[in-house]
ZAPAGU-167852 format. One record per residue: z, y, x of N, C-alpha, C, O in turn; chain; residue number from 0. Coordinates in nm, 2 decimals, always signed. Each point is the difference from the previous one (the first is absolute). Example, Ala and Ser with C-alpha at 12.3 -4.5 7.8 and 13.67 -1.06 7.14 Angstrom:
<rs>
<r><n_z>+0.78</n_z><n_y>-0.57</n_y><n_x>+1.32</n_x><ca_z>+0.00</ca_z><ca_y>+0.12</ca_y><ca_x>-0.09</ca_x><c_z>+0.00</c_z><c_y>+0.12</c_y><c_x>+0.09</c_x><o_z>+0.07</o_z><o_y>+0.00</o_y><o_x>+0.10</o_x><cadena>A</cadena><num>0</num></r>
<r><n_z>-0.14</n_z><n_y>+0.11</n_y><n_x>-0.14</n_x><ca_z>+0.00</ca_z><ca_y>+0.11</ca_y><ca_x>+0.09</ca_x><c_z>+0.08</c_z><c_y>+0.11</c_y><c_x>-0.08</c_x><o_z>+0.01</o_z><o_y>+0.11</o_y><o_x>+0.05</o_x><cadena>A</cadena><num>1</num></r>
</rs>
This chain:
<rs>
<r><n_z>+5.68</n_z><n_y>-5.21</n_y><n_x>+6.39</n_x><ca_z>-0.04</ca_z><ca_y>+0.08</ca_y><ca_x>-0.03</ca_x><c_z>+0.00</c_z><c_y>+0.09</c_y><c_x>-0.10</c_x><o_z>-0.09</o_z><o_y>+0.07</o_y><o_x>-0.04</o_x><cadena>A</cadena><num>0</num></r>
<r><n_z>+0.25</n_z><n_y>-0.07</n_y><n_x>+0.00</n_x><ca_z>+0.05</ca_z><ca_y>+0.08</ca_y><ca_x>-0.06</ca_x><c_z>+0.05</c_z><c_y>+0.10</c_y><c_x>+0.06</c_x><o_z>+0.08</o_z><o_y>+0.07</o_y><o_x>-0.06</o_x><cadena>A</cadena><num>1</num></r>
<r><n_z>-0.10</n_z><n_y>-0.05</n_y><n_x>+0.17</n_x><ca_z>+0.04</ca_z><ca_y>+0.12</ca_y><ca_x>+0.11</ca_x><c_z>-0.14</c_z><c_y>+0.09</c_y><c_x>+0.02</c_x><o_z>-0.01</o_z><o_y>+0.12</o_y><o_x>+0.03</o_x><cadena>A</cadena><num>2</num></r>
<r><n_z>-0.12</n_z><n_y>-0.22</n_y><n_x>-0.04</n_x><ca_z>-0.12</ca_z><ca_y>+0.09</ca_y><ca_x>-0.02</ca_x><c_z>-0.07</c_z><c_y>+0.02</c_y><c_x>-0.12</c_x><o_z>-0.10</o_z><o_y>-0.07</o_y><o_x>-0.02</o_x><cadena>A</cadena><num>3</num></r>
<r><n_z>+0.13</n_z><n_y>+0.15</n_y><n_x>-0.07</n_x><ca_z>-0.08</ca_z><ca_y>+0.00</ca_y><ca_x>-0.12</ca_x><c_z>-0.14</c_z><c_y>+0.03</c_y><c_x>+0.02</c_x><o_z>-0.08</o_z><o_y>-0.01</o_y><o_x>-0.09</o_x><cadena>A</cadena><num>4</num></r>
<r><n_z>+0.04</n_z><n_y>+0.06</n_y><n_x>+0.21</n_x><ca_z>-0.14</ca_z><ca_y>+0.07</ca_y><ca_x>-0.02</ca_x><c_z>-0.10</c_z><c_y>-0.11</c_y><c_x>+0.08</c_x><o_z>-0.12</o_z><o_y>+0.01</o_y><o_x>+0.03</o_x><cadena>A</cadena><num>5</num></r>
<r><n_z>+0.20</n_z><n_y>-0.11</n_y><n_x>+0.00</n_x><ca_z>-0.08</ca_z><ca_y>-0.15</ca_y><ca_x>+0.02</ca_x><c_z>-0.07</c_z><c_y>-0.06</c_y><c_x>-0.13</c_x><o_z>-0.12</o_z><o_y>-0.04</o_y><o_x>+0.01</o_x><cadena>A</cadena><num>6</num></r>
<r><n_z>+0.18</n_z><n_y>+0.04</n_y><n_x>-0.11</n_x><ca_z>-0.06</ca_z><ca_y>-0.07</ca_y><ca_x>-0.13</ca_x><c_z>-0.10</c_z><c_y>+0.13</c_y><c_x>-0.05</c_x><o_z>+0.05</o_z><o_y>+0.11</o_y><o_x>-0.02</o_x><cadena>A</cadena><num>7</num></r>
<r><n_z>-0.16</n_z><n_y>-0.14</n_y><n_x>+0.01</n_x><ca_z>-0.08</ca_z><ca_y>+0.07</ca_y><ca_x>-0.08</ca_x><c_z>-0.04</c_z><c_y>-0.01</c_y><c_x>-0.16</c_x><o_z>-0.07</o_z><o_y>-0.09</o_y><o_x>-0.04</o_x><cadena>A</cadena><num>8</num></r>
<r><n_z>+0.11</n_z><n_y>+0.18</n_y><n_x>-0.05</n_x><ca_z>-0.06</ca_z><ca_y>-0.06</ca_y><ca_x>-0.13</ca_x><c_z>-0.12</c_z><c_y>-0.06</c_y><c_x>-0.01</c_x><o_z>-0.07</o_z><o_y>+0.01</o_y><o_x>+0.10</o_x><cadena>A</cadena><num>9</num></r>
<r><n_z>+0.02</n_z><n_y>-0.09</n_y><n_x>-0.19</n_x><ca_z>-0.12</ca_z><ca_y>-0.10</ca_y><ca_x>-0.02</ca_x><c_z>-0.09</c_z><c_y>+0.09</c_y><c_x>-0.05</c_x><o_z>+0.06</o_z><o_y>+0.07</o_y><o_x>-0.08</o_x><cadena>A</cadena><num>10</num></r>
<r><n_z>-0.19</n_z><n_y>-0.04</n_y><n_x>+0.10</n_x><ca_z>-0.09</ca_z><ca_y>+0.07</ca_y><ca_x>-0.06</ca_x><c_z>-0.06</c_z><c_y>-0.07</c_y><c_x>-0.11</c_x><o_z>-0.02</o_z><o_y>-0.12</o_y><o_x>+0.01</o_x><cadena>A</cadena><num>11</num></r>
<r><n_z>-0.01</n_z><n_y>+0.22</n_y><n_x>-0.14</n_x><ca_z>-0.04</ca_z><ca_y>-0.11</ca_y><ca_x>-0.11</ca_x><c_z>-0.18</c_z><c_y>-0.01</c_y><c_x>+0.01</c_x><o_z>-0.07</o_z><o_y>+0.09</o_y><o_x>+0.00</o_x><cadena>A</cadena><num>12</num></r>
<r><n_z>+0.04</n_z><n_y>-0.20</n_y><n_x>-0.01</n_x><ca_z>-0.11</ca_z><ca_y>-0.03</ca_y><ca_x>+0.07</ca_x><c_z>-0.11</c_z><c_y>+0.06</c_y><c_x>-0.15</c_x><o_z>+0.05</o_z><o_y>+0.01</o_y><o_x>-0.12</o_x><cadena>A</cadena><num>13</num></r>
<r><n_z>-0.16</n_z><n_y>+0.00</n_y><n_x>+0.13</n_x><ca_z>-0.10</ca_z><ca_y>+0.03</ca_y><ca_x>-0.10</ca_x><c_z>-0.07</c_z><c_y>-0.12</c_y><c_x>-0.04</c_x><o_z>-0.04</o_z><o_y>-0.08</o_y><o_x>+0.08</o_x><cadena>A</cadena><num>14</num></r>
<r><n_z>+0.04</n_z><n_y>+0.07</n_y><n_x>-0.19</n_x><ca_z>-0.09</ca_z><ca_y>-0.13</ca_y><ca_x>-0.08</ca_x><c_z>-0.13</c_z><c_y>-0.04</c_y><c_x>+0.07</c_x><o_z>-0.07</o_z><o_y>+0.09</o_y><o_x>+0.05</o_x><cadena>A</cadena><num>15</num></r>
<r><n_z>+0.03</n_z><n_y>-0.21</n_y><n_x>-0.05</n_x><ca_z>-0.16</ca_z><ca_y>+0.00</ca_y><ca_x>+0.03</ca_x><c_z>-0.07</c_z><c_y>+0.06</c_y><c_x>-0.07</c_x><o_z>+0.01</o_z><o_y>+0.00</o_y><o_x>-0.12</o_x><cadena>A</cadena><num>16</num></r>
<r><n_z>-0.14</n_z><n_y>+0.07</n_y><n_x>+0.19</n_x><ca_z>-0.10</ca_z><ca_y>+0.07</ca_y><ca_x>-0.08</ca_x><c_z>+0.04</c_z><c_y>+0.14</c_y><c_x>-0.01</c_x><o_z>-0.08</o_z><o_y>+0.08</o_y><o_x>-0.03</o_x><cadena>A</cadena><num>17</num></r>
<r><n_z>+0.21</n_z><n_y>-0.04</n_y><n_x>+0.06</n_x><ca_z>+0.04</ca_z><ca_y>+0.17</ca_y><ca_x>-0.04</ca_x><c_z>-0.05</c_z><c_y>+0.06</c_y><c_x>+0.13</c_x><o_z>+0.03</o_z><o_y>-0.05</o_y><o_x>+0.11</o_x><cadena>A</cadena><num>18</num></r>
<r><n_z>-0.10</n_z><n_y>+0.15</n_y><n_x>-0.10</n_x><ca_z>-0.03</ca_z><ca_y>+0.09</ca_y><ca_x>+0.08</ca_x><c_z>+0.13</c_z><c_y>+0.08</c_y><c_x>+0.11</c_x><o_z>+0.10</o_z><o_y>+0.07</o_y><o_x>-0.04</o_x><cadena>A</cadena><num>19</num></r>
<r><n_z>-0.14</n_z><n_y>-0.11</n_y><n_x>+0.16</n_x><ca_z>+0.12</ca_z><ca_y>+0.00</ca_y><ca_x>+0.09</ca_x><c_z>+0.02</c_z><c_y>+0.15</c_y><c_x>+0.06</c_x><o_z>+0.11</o_z><o_y>+0.04</o_y><o_x>+0.04</o_x><cadena>A</cadena><num>20</num></r>
<r><n_z>-0.22</n_z><n_y>+0.05</n_y><n_x>-0.05</n_x><ca_z>-0.02</ca_z><ca_y>+0.12</ca_y><ca_x>+0.05</ca_x><c_z>+0.01</c_z><c_y>+0.11</c_y><c_x>-0.13</c_x><o_z>-0.04</o_z><o_y>+0.12</o_y><o_x>+0.03</o_x><cadena>A</cadena><num>21</num></r>
<r><n_z>+0.09</n_z><n_y>-0.14</n_y><n_x>-0.13</n_x><ca_z>+0.00</ca_z><ca_y>+0.06</ca_y><ca_x>-0.10</ca_x><c_z>+0.13</c_z><c_y>+0.00</c_y><c_x>-0.09</c_x><o_z>+0.07</o_z><o_y>-0.10</o_y><o_x>-0.03</o_x><cadena>A</cadena><num>22</num></r>
<r><n_z>-0.05</n_z><n_y>+0.22</n_y><n_x>-0.01</n_x><ca_z>+0.16</ca_z><ca_y>-0.03</ca_y><ca_x>-0.10</ca_x><c_z>-0.07</c_z><c_y>+0.07</c_y><c_x>-0.13</c_x><o_z>+0.08</o_z><o_y>+0.04</o_y><o_x>-0.09</o_x><cadena>A</cadena><num>23</num></r>
<r><n_z>-0.18</n_z><n_y>-0.02</n_y><n_x>+0.06</n_x><ca_z>-0.07</ca_z><ca_y>+0.08</ca_y><ca_x>-0.11</ca_x><c_z>+0.01</c_z><c_y>-0.15</c_y><c_x>-0.11</c_x><o_z>-0.02</o_z><o_y>-0.11</o_y><o_x>+0.03</o_x><cadena>A</cadena><num>24</num></r>
<r><n_z>+0.05</n_z><n_y>+0.17</n_y><n_x>-0.15</n_x><ca_z>-0.04</ca_z><ca_y>-0.09</ca_y><ca_x>-0.13</ca_x><c_z>-0.08</c_z><c_y>+0.03</c_y><c_x>-0.06</c_x><o_z>-0.03</o_z><o_y>+0.11</o_y><o_x>-0.02</o_x><cadena>A</cadena><num>25</num></r>
<r><n_z>-0.03</n_z><n_y>-0.22</n_y><n_x>-0.04</n_x><ca_z>-0.11</ca_z><ca_y>+0.05</ca_y><ca_x>-0.11</ca_x><c_z>+0.03</c_z><c_y>+0.07</c_y><c_x>-0.08</c_x><o_z>+0.11</o_z><o_y>+0.02</o_y><o_x>-0.03</o_x><cadena>A</cadena><num>26</num></r>
<r><n_z>-0.21</n_z><n_y>+0.04</n_y><n_x>-0.04</n_x><ca_z>+0.00</ca_z><ca_y>+0.08</ca_y><ca_x>-0.12</ca_x><c_z>+0.02</c_z><c_y>-0.06</c_y><c_x>-0.13</c_x><o_z>-0.08</o_z><o_y>-0.09</o_y><o_x>-0.03</o_x><cadena>A</cadena><num>27</num></r>
<r><n_z>+0.18</n_z><n_y>+0.11</n_y><n_x>-0.06</n_x><ca_z>+0.00</ca_z><ca_y>-0.03</ca_y><ca_x>-0.10</ca_x><c_z>-0.05</c_z><c_y>+0.07</c_y><c_x>-0.11</c_x><o_z>+0.06</o_z><o_y>+0.09</o_y><o_x>-0.05</o_x><cadena>A</cadena><num>28</num></r>
<r><n_z>-0.20</n_z><n_y>-0.13</n_y><n_x>-0.02</n_x><ca_z>-0.06</ca_z><ca_y>+0.08</ca_y><ca_x>-0.10</ca_x><c_z>+0.05</c_z><c_y>-0.03</c_y><c_x>-0.15</c_x><o_z>+0.03</o_z><o_y>-0.11</o_y><o_x>-0.04</o_x><cadena>A</cadena><num>29</num></r>
<r><n_z>-0.04</n_z><n_y>+0.21</n_y><n_x>-0.01</n_x><ca_z>+0.01</ca_z><ca_y>-0.02</ca_y><ca_x>-0.15</ca_x><c_z>-0.10</c_z><c_y>-0.05</c_y><c_x>-0.08</c_x><o_z>-0.12</o_z><o_y>+0.01</o_y><o_x>+0.04</o_x><cadena>A</cadena><num>30</num></r>
<r><n_z>+0.14</n_z><n_y>-0.07</n_y><n_x>-0.17</n_x><ca_z>-0.12</ca_z><ca_y>-0.06</ca_y><ca_x>-0.08</ca_x><c_z>-0.08</c_z><c_y>+0.13</c_y><c_x>+0.00</c_x><o_z>-0.10</o_z><o_y>+0.00</o_y><o_x>+0.07</o_x><cadena>A</cadena><num>31</num></r>
<r><n_z>+0.12</n_z><n_y>+0.10</n_y><n_x>-0.13</n_x><ca_z>-0.09</ca_z><ca_y>+0.13</ca_y><ca_x>+0.00</ca_x><c_z>-0.09</c_z><c_y>+0.01</c_y><c_x>+0.10</c_x><o_z>-0.12</o_z><o_y>-0.01</o_y><o_x>-0.01</o_x><cadena>A</cadena><num>32</num></r>
<r><n_z>+0.19</n_z><n_y>+0.03</n_y><n_x>+0.11</n_x><ca_z>-0.04</ca_z><ca_y>+0.04</ca_y><ca_x>+0.14</ca_x><c_z>-0.11</c_z><c_y>-0.13</c_y><c_x>+0.04</c_x><o_z>-0.11</o_z><o_y>+0.03</o_y><o_x>+0.06</o_x><cadena>A</cadena><num>33</num></r>
<r><n_z>+0.13</n_z><n_y>-0.16</n_y><n_x>-0.09</n_x><ca_z>-0.12</ca_z><ca_y>-0.10</ca_y><ca_x>+0.03</ca_x><c_z>-0.09</c_z><c_y>+0.02</c_y><c_x>-0.11</c_x><o_z>-0.12</o_z><o_y>+0.01</o_y><o_x>+0.04</o_x><cadena>A</cadena><num>34</num></r>
<r><n_z>+0.13</n_z><n_y>+0.00</n_y><n_x>-0.15</n_x><ca_z>-0.12</ca_z><ca_y>+0.02</ca_y><ca_x>-0.10</ca_x><c_z>-0.07</c_z><c_y>+0.13</c_y><c_x>+0.05</c_x><o_z>-0.12</o_z><o_y>-0.02</o_y><o_x>+0.03</o_x><cadena>A</cadena><num>35</num></r>
<r><n_z>+0.18</n_z><n_y>+0.15</n_y><n_x>+0.00</n_x><ca_z>-0.06</ca_z><ca_y>+0.11</ca_y><ca_x>+0.05</ca_x><c_z>-0.09</c_z><c_y>-0.01</c_y><c_x>+0.09</c_x><o_z>-0.11</o_z><o_y>+0.06</o_y><o_x>-0.01</o_x><cadena>A</cadena><num>36</num></r>
<r><n_z>+0.15</n_z><n_y>-0.17</n_y><n_x>+0.12</n_x><ca_z>-0.07</ca_z><ca_y>-0.04</ca_y><ca_x>+0.10</ca_x><c_z>-0.12</c_z><c_y>-0.08</c_y><c_x>-0.03</c_x><o_z>-0.11</o_z><o_y>+0.02</o_y><o_x>+0.05</o_x><cadena>A</cadena><num>37</num></r>
<r><n_z>+0.12</n_z><n_y>-0.11</n_y><n_x>-0.13</n_x><ca_z>-0.11</ca_z><ca_y>-0.08</ca_y><ca_x>-0.05</ca_x><c_z>-0.12</c_z><c_y>+0.08</c_y><c_x>-0.08</c_x><o_z>-0.12</o_z><o_y>-0.01</o_y><o_x>+0.00</o_x><cadena>A</cadena><num>38</num></r>
<r><n_z>+0.21</n_z><n_y>+0.09</n_y><n_x>-0.07</n_x><ca_z>-0.10</ca_z><ca_y>+0.11</ca_y><ca_x>-0.10</ca_x><c_z>-0.07</c_z><c_y>+0.05</c_y><c_x>+0.11</c_x><o_z>-0.12</o_z><o_y>-0.02</o_y><o_x>+0.00</o_x><cadena>A</cadena><num>39</num></r>
<r><n_z>+0.16</n_z><n_y>+0.10</n_y><n_x>+0.11</n_x><ca_z>-0.09</ca_z><ca_y>+0.06</ca_y><ca_x>+0.09</ca_x><c_z>-0.11</c_z><c_y>-0.05</c_y><c_x>+0.05</c_x><o_z>-0.11</o_z><o_y>+0.05</o_y><o_x>-0.01</o_x><cadena>A</cadena><num>40</num></r>
<r><n_z>+0.16</n_z><n_y>-0.19</n_y><n_x>+0.07</n_x><ca_z>-0.10</ca_z><ca_y>-0.09</ca_y><ca_x>+0.05</ca_x><c_z>-0.10</c_z><c_y>-0.05</c_y><c_x>-0.09</c_x><o_z>-0.11</o_z><o_y>-0.03</o_y><o_x>+0.05</o_x><cadena>A</cadena><num>41</num></r>
<r><n_z>+0.14</n_z><n_y>+0.01</n_y><n_x>-0.16</n_x><ca_z>-0.11</ca_z><ca_y>-0.02</ca_y><ca_x>-0.10</ca_x><c_z>-0.10</c_z><c_y>+0.10</c_y><c_x>-0.04</c_x><o_z>-0.12</o_z><o_y>-0.03</o_y><o_x>-0.03</o_x><cadena>A</cadena><num>42</num></r>
<r><n_z>+0.19</n_z><n_y>+0.16</n_y><n_x>+0.05</n_x><ca_z>-0.07</ca_z><ca_y>+0.11</ca_y><ca_x>-0.05</ca_x><c_z>-0.11</c_z><c_y>+0.03</c_y><c_x>+0.10</c_x><o_z>-0.12</o_z><o_y>+0.03</o_y><o_x>-0.03</o_x><cadena>A</cadena><num>43</num></r>
<r><n_z>+0.17</n_z><n_y>-0.04</n_y><n_x>+0.18</n_x><ca_z>-0.08</ca_z><ca_y>+0.04</ca_y><ca_x>+0.12</ca_x><c_z>-0.13</c_z><c_y>-0.10</c_y><c_x>+0.03</c_x><o_z>-0.11</o_z><o_y>+0.03</o_y><o_x>+0.04</o_x><cadena>A</cadena><num>44</num></r>
<r><n_z>+0.16</n_z><n_y>-0.16</n_y><n_x>-0.08</n_x><ca_z>-0.10</ca_z><ca_y>-0.09</ca_y><ca_x>+0.06</ca_x><c_z>-0.08</c_z><c_y>-0.04</c_y><c_x>-0.09</c_x><o_z>-0.12</o_z><o_y>-0.04</o_y><o_x>+0.02</o_x><cadena>A</cadena><num>45</num></r>
<r><n_z>+0.18</n_z><n_y>+0.05</n_y><n_x>-0.17</n_x><ca_z>-0.11</ca_z><ca_y>-0.05</ca_y><ca_x>-0.12</ca_x><c_z>+0.01</c_z><c_y>-0.16</c_y><c_x>+0.01</c_x><o_z>-0.04</o_z><o_y>-0.04</o_y><o_x>-0.11</o_x><cadena>A</cadena><num>46</num></r>
<r><n_z>+0.07</n_z><n_y>-0.04</n_y><n_x>+0.19</n_x><ca_z>-0.02</ca_z><ca_y>-0.15</ca_y><ca_x>+0.02</ca_x><c_z>+0.07</c_z><c_y>-0.09</c_y><c_x>-0.14</c_x><o_z>+0.11</o_z><o_y>+0.01</o_y><o_x>-0.04</o_x><cadena>A</cadena><num>47</num></r>
<r><n_z>-0.20</n_z><n_y>-0.09</n_y><n_x>+0.00</n_x><ca_z>+0.08</ca_z><ca_y>-0.07</ca_y><ca_x>-0.11</ca_x><c_z>+0.14</c_z><c_y>-0.06</c_y><c_x>+0.01</c_x><o_z>+0.10</o_z><o_y>-0.01</o_y><o_x>-0.06</o_x><cadena>A</cadena><num>48</num></r>
<r><n_z>-0.15</n_z><n_y>-0.03</n_y><n_x>+0.19</n_x><ca_z>+0.16</ca_z><ca_y>-0.08</ca_y><ca_x>+0.07</ca_x><c_z>+0.14</c_z><c_y>+0.08</c_y><c_x>-0.02</c_x><o_z>+0.11</o_z><o_y>-0.04</o_y><o_x>-0.03</o_x><cadena>A</cadena><num>49</num></r>
<r><n_z>-0.16</n_z><n_y>+0.20</n_y><n_x>+0.06</n_x><ca_z>+0.14</ca_z><ca_y>+0.10</ca_y><ca_x>+0.03</ca_x><c_z>+0.04</c_z><c_y>+0.04</c_y><c_x>-0.14</c_x><o_z>+0.11</o_z><o_y>+0.01</o_y><o_x>-0.04</o_x><cadena>A</cadena><num>50</num></r>
<r><n_z>-0.24</n_z><n_y>+0.01</n_y><n_x>-0.05</n_x><ca_z>+0.04</ca_z><ca_y>+0.02</ca_y><ca_x>-0.15</ca_x><c_z>+0.07</c_z><c_y>-0.13</c_y><c_x>-0.07</c_x><o_z>+0.11</o_z><o_y>+0.01</o_y><o_x>-0.07</o_x><cadena>A</cadena><num>51</num></r>
<r><n_z>-0.15</n_z><n_y>-0.11</n_y><n_x>+0.08</n_x><ca_z>+0.05</ca_z><ca_y>-0.14</ca_y><ca_x>-0.05</ca_x><c_z>+0.16</c_z><c_y>-0.01</c_y><c_x>+0.08</c_x><o_z>+0.09</o_z><o_y>-0.05</o_y><o_x>-0.06</o_x><cadena>A</cadena><num>52</num></r>
<r><n_z>-0.07</n_z><n_y>+0.08</n_y><n_x>+0.16</n_x><ca_z>+0.14</ca_z><ca_y>-0.01</ca_y><ca_x>+0.06</ca_x><c_z>+0.09</c_z><c_y>+0.13</c_y><c_x>-0.04</c_x><o_z>+0.12</o_z><o_y>+0.00</o_y><o_x>+0.01</o_x><cadena>A</cadena><num>53</num></r>
<r><n_z>-0.18</n_z><n_y>+0.11</n_y><n_x>-0.06</n_x><ca_z>+0.09</ca_z><ca_y>+0.11</ca_y><ca_x>-0.07</ca_x><c_z>+0.00</c_z><c_y>-0.03</c_y><c_x>-0.12</c_x><o_z>+0.10</o_z><o_y>+0.06</o_y><o_x>-0.05</o_x><cadena>A</cadena><num>54</num></r>
<r><n_z>-0.18</n_z><n_y>-0.13</n_y><n_x>-0.05</n_x><ca_z>+0.04</ca_z><ca_y>-0.06</ca_y><ca_x>-0.13</ca_x><c_z>+0.06</c_z><c_y>-0.11</c_y><c_x>+0.00</c_x><o_z>+0.01</o_z><o_y>-0.03</o_y><o_x>-0.12</o_x><cadena>A</cadena><num>55</num></r>
<r><n_z>+0.04</n_z><n_y>-0.06</n_y><n_x>+0.20</n_x><ca_z>+0.08</ca_z><ca_y>-0.12</ca_y><ca_x>+0.02</ca_x><c_z>+0.13</c_z><c_y>+0.09</c_y><c_x>+0.03</c_x><o_z>+0.07</o_z><o_y>+0.02</o_y><o_x>-0.10</o_x><cadena>A</cadena><num>56</num></r>
<r><n_z>-0.04</n_z><n_y>+0.04</n_y><n_x>+0.23</n_x><ca_z>+0.11</ca_z><ca_y>+0.08</ca_y><ca_x>+0.00</ca_x><c_z>+0.07</c_z><c_y>+0.12</c_y><c_x>-0.10</c_x><o_z>+0.11</o_z><o_y>+0.06</o_y><o_x>+0.01</o_x><cadena>A</cadena><num>57</num></r>
<r><n_z>-0.22</n_z><n_y>-0.04</n_y><n_x>-0.09</n_x><ca_z>+0.08</ca_z><ca_y>+0.11</ca_y><ca_x>-0.09</ca_x><c_z>+0.02</c_z><c_y>-0.09</c_y><c_x>-0.14</c_x><o_z>+0.08</o_z><o_y>+0.05</o_y><o_x>-0.09</o_x><cadena>A</cadena><num>58</num></r>
<r><n_z>-0.14</n_z><n_y>-0.16</n_y><n_x>+0.08</n_x><ca_z>+0.07</ca_z><ca_y>-0.08</ca_y><ca_x>-0.10</ca_x><c_z>+0.14</c_z><c_y>-0.07</c_y><c_x>+0.04</c_x><o_z>+0.10</o_z><o_y>-0.02</o_y><o_x>-0.08</o_x><cadena>A</cadena><num>59</num></r>
<r><n_z>-0.12</n_z><n_y>-0.01</n_y><n_x>+0.20</n_x><ca_z>+0.14</ca_z><ca_y>-0.09</ca_y><ca_x>+0.04</ca_x><c_z>+0.13</c_z><c_y>+0.13</c_y><c_x>+0.00</c_x><o_z>+0.11</o_z><o_y>-0.02</o_y><o_x>-0.04</o_x><cadena>A</cadena><num>60</num></r>
<r><n_z>-0.16</n_z><n_y>+0.12</n_y><n_x>+0.08</n_x><ca_z>+0.12</ca_z><ca_y>+0.11</ca_y><ca_x>-0.03</ca_x><c_z>+0.02</c_z><c_y>+0.04</c_y><c_x>-0.10</c_x><o_z>+0.12</o_z><o_y>+0.02</o_y><o_x>-0.02</o_x><cadena>A</cadena><num>61</num></r>
<r><n_z>-0.23</n_z><n_y>+0.00</n_y><n_x>-0.09</n_x><ca_z>+0.06</ca_z><ca_y>+0.12</ca_y><ca_x>-0.11</ca_x><c_z>-0.09</c_z><c_y>-0.11</c_y><c_x>-0.12</c_x><o_z>-0.05</o_z><o_y>+0.06</o_y><o_x>-0.09</o_x><cadena>A</cadena><num>62</num></r>
<r><n_z>+0.04</n_z><n_y>-0.17</n_y><n_x>+0.09</n_x><ca_z>-0.03</ca_z><ca_y>-0.08</ca_y><ca_x>-0.10</ca_x><c_z>-0.16</c_z><c_y>+0.06</c_y><c_x>-0.04</c_x><o_z>-0.05</o_z><o_y>-0.04</o_y><o_x>-0.11</o_x><cadena>A</cadena><num>63</num></r>
<r><n_z>+0.00</n_z><n_y>+0.11</n_y><n_x>+0.17</n_x><ca_z>-0.16</ca_z><ca_y>+0.03</ca_y><ca_x>-0.02</ca_x><c_z>+0.00</c_z><c_y>+0.15</c_y><c_x>-0.07</c_x><o_z>-0.11</o_z><o_y>+0.05</o_y><o_x>-0.02</o_x><cadena>A</cadena><num>64</num></r>
<r><n_z>+0.20</n_z><n_y>+0.01</n_y><n_x>-0.02</n_x><ca_z>+0.00</ca_z><ca_y>+0.14</ca_y><ca_x>-0.04</ca_x><c_z>+0.04</c_z><c_y>+0.09</c_y><c_x>+0.08</c_x><o_z>+0.00</o_z><o_y>+0.12</o_y><o_x>-0.04</o_x><cadena>A</cadena><num>65</num></r>
</rs>
């Protein structure tokens, strides 16, 4: 085998189970401010109590309610 190095192929790195196999894109990492703005816009658009409460809870977790 030493005289034919092209015969030995390097091992491919296997993807973990559950990972997409057809894409190399990574999920976006959002800042706390971006998450808060997204929740704020959703609460403003829908006006649902669930969305308003979710925005309020997120605001309290991130900034202490102020």
